[in-house]
BAFI-192732 format. One record per residue (C-alpha): residue in one letter; x, y, z. Coordinates in steps of 0.25 Angstrom, whole numbers, plus 5000, padded with zeros to 4 digits. Layout:
a  X  Y  Z;
...
***
This chain:
m  4689  4989  5207;
k  4688  5004  5208;
k  4690  5013  5197;
d  4703  5020  5196;
k  4696  5034  5196;
l  4690  5031  5210;
l  4703  5025  5215;
l  4710  5038  5211;
e  4700  5046  5218;
e  4701  5038  5231;
y  4717  5038  5231;
e  4716  5053  5229;
n  4708  5054  5241;
g  4718  5046  5249;
n  4714  5031  5248;
e  4728  5024  5246;
k  4721  5011  5243;
a  4715  5017  5230;
l  4729  5018  5225;
e  4731  5003  5227;
e  4719  5000  5219;
l  4723  5010  5208;
i  4736  5002  5207;
k  4729  4989  5206;
n  4719  4994  5196;
n  4730  4998  5187;
l  4741  4987  5189;
y  4737  4981  5175;
i  4743  4994  5168;
i  4757  4990  5173;
k  4756  4977  5166;
n  4750  4983  5153;
v  4761  4993  5152;
l  4772  4982  5155;
d  4766  4973  5144;
r  4768  4984  5134;
k  4783  4986  5138;
k  4795  4977  5135;
h  4801  4972  5148;
d  4808  4960  5154;
k  4797  4952  5160;
n  4806  4949  5172;
d  4804  4964  5176;
e  4789  4963  5175;
e  4787  4962  5190;
d  4796  4973  5194;
l  4790  4982  5183;
v  4776  4979  5188;
q  4781  4984  5202;
e  4786  4996  5196;
g  4773  4998  5189;
m  4765  4997  5202;
i  4773  5008  5208;
l  4772  5017  5196;
l  4757  5014  5195;
a  4755  5019  5209;
n  4763  5032  5206;
y  4756  5035  5193;
i  4742  5033  5199;
k  4746  5044  5209;
k  4752  5053  5199;
y  4739  5051  5190;
l  4731  5055  5202;
f  4738  5068  5205;
d  4741  5072  5190;
s  4730  5082  5187;
q  4734  5082  5172;
t  4731  5067  5170;
e  4719  5066  5161;
i  4720  5051  5157;
s  4715  5039  5164;
l  4723  5033  5176;
k  4725  5020  5168;
q  4731  5027  5156;
y  4739  5036  5165;
l  4745  5024  5172;
s  4747  5016  5159;
n  4755  5028  5152;
s  4763  5031  5164;
l  4767  5017  5166;
n  4770  5015  5152;
m  4780  5026  5151;
r  4787  5023  5165;
f  4788  5008  5162;
d  4797  5011  5150;
t  4807  5017  5159;
i  4806  5006  5170;
i  4808  4995  5160;
n  4820  5001  5154;
k  4826  5002  5168;
y  4823  4987  5170;
n  4829  4983  5157;
k  4842  4991  5161;
n  4842  4985  5174;
r  4841  4971  5168;
l  4853  4973  5160;
q  4861  4975  5172;
e  4855  4963  5180;
n  4864  4951  5183;
d  4861  4940  5173;
n  4860  4929  5184;
l  4847  4934  5190;
i  4837  4923  5189;
e  4824  4925  5182;
y  4811  4926  5190;
d  4798  4919  5187;
e  4787  4928  5191;
k  4777  4917  5192;
s  4783  4912  5205;
s  4793  4918  5215;
y  4796  4904  5219;
d  4802  4901  5205;
f  4812  4912  5208;
i  4817  4905  5221;
s  4815  4891  5216;
e  4826  4893  5205;
m  4836  4895  5216;
e  4844  4883  5221;
n  4849  4888  5234;
m  4839  4883  5244;
e  4844  4892  5255;
l  4842  4904  5247;
i  4828  4900  5243;
k  4825  4898  5258;
e  4831  4911  5262;
l  4822  4918  5251;
k  4810  4911  5256;
n  4813  4916  5270;
f  4816  4930  5265;
i  4802  4930  5259;
v  4794  4925  5270;
k  4801  4930  5282;
t  4806  4944  5279;
n  4799  4957  5277;
y  4805  4959  5263;
f  4792  4955  5257;
t  4778  4959  5261;
f  4767  4949  5265;
l  4761  4947  5252;
q  4775  4946  5245;
k  4779  4935  5254;
n  4766  4927  5252;
i  4768  4929  5237;
l  4782  4924  5236;
i  4780  4912  5246;
s  4767  4908  5238;
k  4776  4906  5225;
g  4782  4892  5229;
f  4788  4894  5243;
i  4778  4885  5250;
n  4779  4871  5244;
e  4783  4877  5231;
i  4768  4880  5229;
v  4766  4892  5220;
l  4753  4900  5221;
s  4748  4909  5210;
e  4745  4924  5211;
t  4730  4920  5210;
d  4731  4912  5223;
l  4738  4923  5230;
s  4730  4934  5226;
n  4718  4927  5230;
a  4724  4924  5244;
f  4727  4938  5246;
n  4714  4944  5240;
t  4721  4952  5229;
s  4721  4953  5214;
y  4730  4944  5206;
q  4736  4957  5199;
n  4739  4963  5213;
f  4746  4950  5218;
y  4754  4948  5205;
v  4760  4962  5208;
k  4763  4958  5222;
k  4769  4945  5217;
t  4779  4952  5207;
y  4783  4962  5217;
a  4786  4950  5228;
a  4794  4943  5217;
s  4802  4955  5214;
k  4806  4957  5228;
l  4810  4942  5230;
k  4819  4944  5218;
k  4825  4956  5223;
a  4827  4949  5237;
y  4834  4938  5230;
f  4843  4945  5220;
s  4847  4957  5230;
k  4849  4947  5241;
i  4839  4954  5250;
y  4835  4941  5256;
q  4849  4940  5263;
d  4846  4953  5271;
k  4841  4947  5284;
d  4842  4959  5292;
e  4834  4969  5284;
y  4822  4960  5282;
k  4815  4955  5294;
r  4813  4940  5295;
n  4801  4934  5302;
d  4795  4920  5302;
d  4781  4923  5307;
l  4767  4925  5300;
f  4765  4938  5306;
s  4777  4945  5300;
f  4774  4938  5287;
m  4760  4945  5288;
e  4767  4958  5291;
t  4759  4960  5304;
s  4758  4956  5319;
k  4756  4942  5325;
e  4743  4947  5332;
i  4736  4952  5319;
v  4740  4940  5311;
l  4735  4930  5321;
y  4722  4938  5324;
e  4718  4940  5309;
m  4719  4924  5308;
k  4705  4924  5313;
h  4701  4926  5298;
l  4708  4913  5295;
n  4702  4899  5296;
k  4709  4887  5302;
r  4714  4882  5289;
e  4720  4895  5285;
i  4727  4896  5299;
k  4733  4882  5297;
l  4739  4885  5284;
i  4746  4898  5289;
k  4751  4890  5301;
m  4757  4880  5291;
v  4766  4891  5285;
w  4768  4899  5298;
g  4767  4889  5309;
n  4757  4888  5320;
d  4760  4901  5327;
f  4763  4908  5314;
t  4778  4912  5318;
s  4786  4904  5309;
i  4784  4901  5294;
k  4787  4887  5289;
e  4797  4883  5279;
l  4789  4886  5266;
s  4793  4874  5258;
n  4788  4865  5269;
i  4774  4870  5271;
n  4765  4859  5267;
f  4755  4867  5258;
s  4748  4863  5246;
k  4745  4874  5236;
e  4730  4874  5241;
d  4736  4876  5255;
l  4745  4887  5251;
i  4733  4894  5244;
e  4725  4893  5257;
y  4737  4898  5265;
y  4738  4910  5256;
n  4723  4913  5257;
a  4725  4912  5272;
i  4737  4922  5273;
g  4729  4931  5263;
k  4717  4931  5272;
l  4725  4934  5284;
f  4733  4945  5277;
r  4720  4952  5272;
s  4714  4952  5286;
i  4726  4958  5292;
q  4727  4969  5281;
n  4712  4972  5284;
l  4715  4975  5298;
s  4713  4990  5303;
d  4723  4996  5312;
d  4713  4995  5324;
e  4711  4980  5321;
i  4727  4978  5321;
m  4728  4984  5334;
e  4717  4976  5340;
n  4723  4963  5335;
i  4737  4966  5340;
l  4731  4968  5354;
l  4723  4955  5354;
e  4727  4945  5365;
s  4736  4934  5360;
n  4726  4923  5365;
n  4716  4928  5354;
y  4726  4924  5343;
h  4728  4911  5349;
r  4713  4908  5348;
i  4712  4913  5334;
i  4724  4906  5328;
y  4723  4893  5336;
***
């Protein structure tokens, strides 16, 4: 892990990825500050999200503040400590105005939130909204459906962070934000707005890229991995199966996520030239690779 001083220099010289590393290096400060503050634990995930935004802003401010003589960590801790007092007060005031019938959310599993509902049609609608619309990002969709939507199997953050080759801490932040968006969609009835959020059933839309790129990059997968993906998305990857009917064991589901994670990383690592080359490849090449 690079030192903050070096990352600050790289960011100052135009390396945007250095800012991402700085945020990751200092995420723990958010938790440390919150642990010292009295706040409702139901607000924890939202406060973490607000803290991440503040973290990025304060890092930039620190870099361009010529009067700053303390360390970055101390600067961030002091700044977040003062700012969170105001934010927590705001949350407490808002909570007094909330409707008393809002259900409590268990942060251990987004499936727990949905499983408390008795309306099966509503549950099905929310599942379809998660998987088939562009309201959630690729990673957010995978996080949510891994929490019980496939055969009621709940995967841990460790399983998922391993599959997507990222840190547990980073995946925890992504999970809390995805769960927050799911609650917002439910309570504000966003999931009913079928016109605003595009709906698709295919793997390519789910992966947020083109059919050509997804199929070509499957060259990195073995036959077992491709078979598991087909069990979810069909033989031609154009229609997702009913999640509750997919015949997966927990081990199968972990293998599926490892396959999806590998495919996602290979697509993310493509250069612009490689993307254009893949799009122009003849269709019979895809048939040879996949089948």
